[in-house]
C-alpha positions as CSV (number, residue, x, y, z in Angstrom):
1,X,-0.6,-13.4,-2.3
2,X,1.7,-15.1,-4.7
3,X,4.9,-13.5,-3.4
4,X,7.5,-13.8,-6.1
5,X,10.1,-11.5,-4.6
6,X,11.4,-10.3,-1.2
7,X,12.6,-7.0,0.1
8,X,15.1,-6.9,3.0
9,X,15.5,-3.8,5.1
10,X,18.6,-2.7,7.0
11,X,17.5,-4.6,10.1
12,X,17.2,-7.8,8.2
13,X,13.4,-7.9,8.1
14,X,12.0,-9.6,5.0
15,X,8.9,-8.4,3.2
16,X,7.6,-10.8,0.4
17,X,6.0,-8.9,-2.4
18,X,4.5,-9.1,-5.9
19,X,4.2,-6.5,-8.6
20,X,2.2,-5.8,-11.7
21,X,2.2,-3.0,-14.2
22,X,0.0,-1.6,-17.0
23,X,0.5,1.2,-19.5
24,X,0.0,3.9,-16.9
25,X,0.4,2.4,-13.4
26,X,2.3,0.2,-11.1
27,X,0.9,-1.9,-8.3
28,X,2.8,-3.7,-5.5
29,X,1.5,-5.9,-2.8
30,X,3.9,-6.2,0.1
31,X,3.4,-8.5,3.1
32,X,3.8,-6.4,6.3
33,X,2.8,-6.5,10.0
34,X,1.5,-3.3,11.7
35,X,0.5,-3.1,15.3
36,X,0.6,-6.9,15.6
37,X,-1.6,-7.5,12.6
38,X,-0.5,-9.0,9.3
39,X,-1.7,-7.4,6.1
40,X,-0.8,-6.4,2.6
41,X,0.6,-3.0,1.9
42,X,-0.9,-1.9,-1.4
43,X,1.4,0.6,-3.2
44,X,-0.1,2.3,-6.3
45,X,0.8,5.4,-8.1
46,X,-2.0,7.3,-6.4
47,X,-1.6,6.1,-2.8
48,X,-0.7,3.6,-0.1
49,X,-2.7,1.6,2.3
50,X,-2.7,-1.7,4.2
51,X,-5.5,-4.2,3.6
52,X,-6.1,-6.7,6.4
53,X,-7.5,-10.2,5.9
54,X,-10.7,-9.2,7.8
55,X,-11.4,-6.6,5.1
56,X,-10.5,-3.4,6.9
57,X,-7.9,-0.9,5.7
58,X,-5.3,1.4,7.2
59,X,-4.6,4.6,5.1
60,X,-1.5,6.7,5.7
61,X,-1.0,10.5,5.5
62,X,2.0,10.3,3.3
63,X,2.5,11.7,-0.2
64,X,1.4,9.5,-3.0
65,X,4.3,7.5,-4.6
66,X,3.8,9.4,-7.8
67,X,4.6,12.6,-5.8
68,X,7.4,11.1,-3.8
69,X,9.1,9.6,-6.9
70,X,7.8,11.6,-9.9
71,X,8.2,10.3,-13.4
72,X,8.8,6.7,-12.3
73,X,7.1,3.9,-14.3
74,X,8.2,1.4,-11.6
75,X,9.7,1.5,-8.1
76,X,12.9,-0.1,-7.3
77,X,13.6,-1.9,-4.0
78,X,15.1,1.2,-2.4
79,X,12.0,3.2,-3.1
80,X,9.7,0.4,-1.8
81,X,11.7,0.2,1.4
82,X,11.4,4.0,1.8
83,X,7.6,3.6,1.6
84,X,7.8,0.8,4.2
85,X,10.0,3.0,6.4
86,X,7.4,5.8,6.2
87,X,4.5,3.7,7.2
88,X,6.4,2.3,10.2
89,X,7.2,5.9,11.3
90,X,5.1,6.4,14.4
91,X,4.7,10.1,13.7
92,X,2.7,9.3,10.5
93,X,-1.1,10.0,10.9
94,X,-3.2,7.2,9.6
95,X,-6.9,6.4,9.3
96,X,-8.5,3.1,9.9
97,X,-11.4,2.1,7.6
98,X,-13.8,-0.7,8.7
99,X,-14.9,-3.3,6.2
100,X,-18.4,-1.6,6.3
101,X,-17.0,1.9,5.7
102,X,-15.1,0.6,2.6
103,X,-18.2,-1.0,1.2
104,X,-20.2,2.3,1.7
105,X,-17.4,4.3,0.1
106,X,-17.3,2.0,-2.9
107,X,-21.1,2.2,-3.3
108,X,-21.0,6.0,-3.2
109,X,-18.1,6.0,-5.7
110,X,-20.1,3.6,-8.0
111,X,-23.1,5.9,-7.9
112,X,-21.0,8.9,-8.8
113,X,-19.1,7.1,-11.5
114,X,-21.4,4.7,-13.3
115,X,-19.7,2.4,-15.8
């Protein structure tokens, strides 16, 4: 990731990140470590997950950012840190997706939504 910025939480932990925007969405990639594994936290209007270098994902049962912060066209550092805090909360349910499960889900989505 080309990390152009850094978030710093109240404990002094740093999280390099990058951001991009289009007319209707924001997209942040934040370097994080979860359960001893490094990955990229993907924050989009519709949801949040961590992508690991091996190709697997970790989804979180938290409200979508557009529900947490309605009407926002971008998220400031405080809001991004709030999302990071939520994913580190051990009480949050999460679901692990293997690389193969992601590929199968994408194939199914592609069949249902041909371009």
